C-alpha positions in Angstrom: 97.4 -133.9 195.6 95.5 -131.2 197.1 96.1 -127.5 195.7 96.7 -124.8 197.6 93.8 -122.2 198.1 94.8 -118.5 196.9 94.0 -116.1 199.4 90.5 -114.0 198.8 93.1 -111.0 199.3 95.6 -112.2 196.7 92.9 -113.2 194.3 91.7 -109.3 194.4 94.8 -107.7 194.1 95.9 -110.1 191.1 93.0 -110.2 189.6 91.8 -113.8 189.3 88.6 -112.8 191.3 87.6 -111.6 188.0 89.1 -114.1 185.6 87.4 -116.9 187.5 84.9 -115.3 189.7 83.2 -118.9 190.2 86.0 -120.2 192.1 85.5 -117.4 194.7 81.8 -117.0 194.7 81.4 -118.4 197.9 84.5 -117.6 199.5 85.0 -116.1 202.8 87.7 -115.3 204.9 88.4 -114.2 208.8 89.6 -110.1 209.2 92.1 -111.1 211.6 90.4 -109.5 214.7 91.5 -106.4 214.4 95.2 -104.8 215.4 98.0 -106.8 216.9 97.6 -104.9 220.3 100.4 -104.7 222.8 102.9 -107.2 224.0 101.8 -109.9 226.5 102.0 -109.5 230.2 104.7 -112.1 230.8 107.0 -110.5 228.3 110.3 -108.7 229.9 111.9 -105.5 228.5 113.6 -107.2 225.7 110.2 -109.4 224.8 108.6 -106.0 224.8 111.0 -103.7 222.8 111.2 -106.9 219.9 107.5 -106.8 220.1 107.4 -103.3 219.1 110.0 -103.5 216.6 108.0 -106.2 215.1 104.6 -104.0 215.4 106.5 -101.0 213.6 108.2 -103.1 211.0 105.2 -105.4 209.8 102.3 -103.1 210.0 100.4 -105.6 208.4 100.0 -107.8 211.5 96.4 -108.4 213.2 95.4 -109.8 216.5 95.4 -113.2 215.2 99.0 -113.3 214.5 99.9 -112.5 218.0 100.9 -116.5 219.1 103.4 -116.5 215.8 104.7 -112.5 216.9 105.3 -114.3 220.7 107.5 -116.8 219.1 109.5 -114.8 216.9 109.9 -112.9 219.8 111.1 -115.0 222.0 113.6 -116.7 219.5 115.1 -113.4 218.7 115.3 -112.4 221.8 117.4 -115.7 222.4 119.9 -114.9 219.1 120.2 -111.6 220.5 121.6 -112.9 223.9 123.8 -114.9 222.0 126.1 -117.5 223.5 125.5 -121.5 223.2 121.8 -121.2 223.3 122.1 -119.9 219.3 122.4 -123.0 217.3 121.5 -123.7 213.6 117.9 -124.9 214.5 117.5 -121.8 216.3 118.3 -119.5 213.4 116.1 -121.9 211.1 113.4 -121.4 213.0 113.4 -118.1 213.3 113.7 -117.1 209.7 110.8 -119.8 209.3 108.8 -117.6 211.7 109.9 -114.4 209.8 108.7 -116.1 206.4 105.4 -116.7 208.1 104.9 -113.3 209.0 105.6 -111.7 205.7 109.1 -110.6 207.0 111.1 -111.7 204.2 111.8 -110.3 200.8 110.2 -113.0 198.9 107.1 -113.1 201.5 106.8 -109.6 201.9 105.9 -109.7 198.2 102.6 -111.9 199.0 101.5 -109.0 201.8 98.8 -106.9 200.9 97.9 -104.0 203.4 94.8 -102.8 203.4 94.6 -99.3 202.2 94.2 -97.0 205.1 91.5 -94.4 205.5 92.4 -91.1 206.6 88.7 -90.5 208.1 88.4 -93.6 210.0 89.5 -92.4 213.2 88.6 -88.7 212.7 85.2 -88.3 214.8 84.7 -85.0 213.2 84.7 -86.1 209.3 80.9 -86.8 209.6 80.5 -83.1 210.1 83.0 -82.1 207.7 82.5 -84.6 204.9 85.9 -85.8 205.4 87.6 -83.1 204.8 
């Protein structure tokens, strides 16, 4: 039976990387490609509003999450529209999407957001010593 690999960020957060450094010695993981960004061009106004809602509520989402966020926006729009299109399977699918994005109480506990660097976007920080 295959074991699930502990993500590197989780290993650092829980201290597993210090307890068993040999398990993580040569491990690297992708950085996600930067911020989530704007919604796709083909989205209508409802999809764009939902995209912005996810972007605001789930600040840990990054560029590599875009495909899953697109799907979640589409299913959320269908749910909001209501009617016969809202089936139990659609609701299950959306719950699964939310879980994949770390947007449920249980899965949110697995998310580790990187600490913000207040000087990261401050062009004057190099001259003022970061103050």
